[in-house]
N, C-alpha and C positions, 0 to 999 in steps of 0.2 A: 317764309318766302324770300326769294332773292331777286332783286332788281338789277338788271345789267344796263348801266348808263341811265341818265335822266333826261336825255334829249336836250333841246336847245333853250327852252324858255319856261317862264312861269305858266304859260298856257299849256305846255307839254306836261308840266307837273300836275296840272288839273286833270289832264287826260289820264295820266298814270293813276291818280287817286280814284277817278271814275272807274277805271279798269279793275282796280282792286274790288270795288263795290260790285261791279257787274259780274265778277267771278265769285260772288258771295263770300268775299273775305272782308275782315275788318282791317282798318288801317294798321292796327297793332300786329297783324300777321306778318307785315314786312319787317324783316329782321336785319337785312344786309343789302347794301347797294355796292356792286362792283363797278368801278369806273375804269373803262378800258384805256383811257388816256385823258389828258387835261384839256383838250379842245372844247370850246364852248358849245359846240353842237352835241357833245356827249355829257357835259356837266352843267348846262345852263339851267336846268330845272332843280338842281340840288338845293339851292338856297331856300326856295319856297317849300320843297318837300321836307327839309330839315326843320323849318319853322313850324310845320304842321304835324309831322309824324315823328316817331321815335324809332330810329334805326341806326345801325353803324355803317361806316363807309370803308371800303377797301380800295386801295390804289397803289400804283407803283411808286417807289421812293423818289424817282426823278420827277414825277408828276405832282407829288404831295404839296410842295411849296406853292405852286401856281393854283392848285385847287383851294388851299387854305386862304390865299390872298383874294381870290375871286369870290369865294363864298363866305368867308369868315368862320368856317367850320373845320374842325380837325378831322384828319383821316385816322380812324382808330386802328385799322389793320393795314400795315405797310408791307408791300411785296418788295423784296430785295432781289437784286441780281439782274440778269438779262431780261429784257422785255420779250413777251411772247404774244402780245396782242396783235401784231401784224399778221400772224397766221390766221387768226379769227377774222380779221377784216378782209384778208385776201380771199377767204373761203366764201364770202358773201358777195364778191364783186360780180359774179355772173347771175345773181338773182335779181329779179325785177325790182325797181326802185321802191315801189310801195311795200314789197315784202321786206326789203332791207330796213325800212323804217319800222316795220313791225318787229323785226329782230332787235333793233337797237332799243326798242322800248319793251322788250320781252320781260315778262314777269314769270320766272320759273315756277311751275306749279307742281313739281314733283310727281307723285303718283296719280294726280288728277288729270294729267295730260293724256 
């Protein structure tokens, strides 16, 4: 499973862990978290999740230092080159706010979806 962003806080990390369980997954099923950018509303739950679960993190090279400083954890997979996250953010701008929050906390479920 792949998590896209960790939302803003430890409370959001708890919601993510509960969502894994609610979807009948073990915490060990989470293998990767892709951080779209370094802002706290996208990385705030990372510190608690990394303390509790074992998974790797992917982020853009320009965001990596700030993520490491804020969380104390390394980014194992570094994306180099031009940023492409703005396109994804722009594509959700016309979606209702509650749906955007669900998207930002989306846990990709592959073929179960």
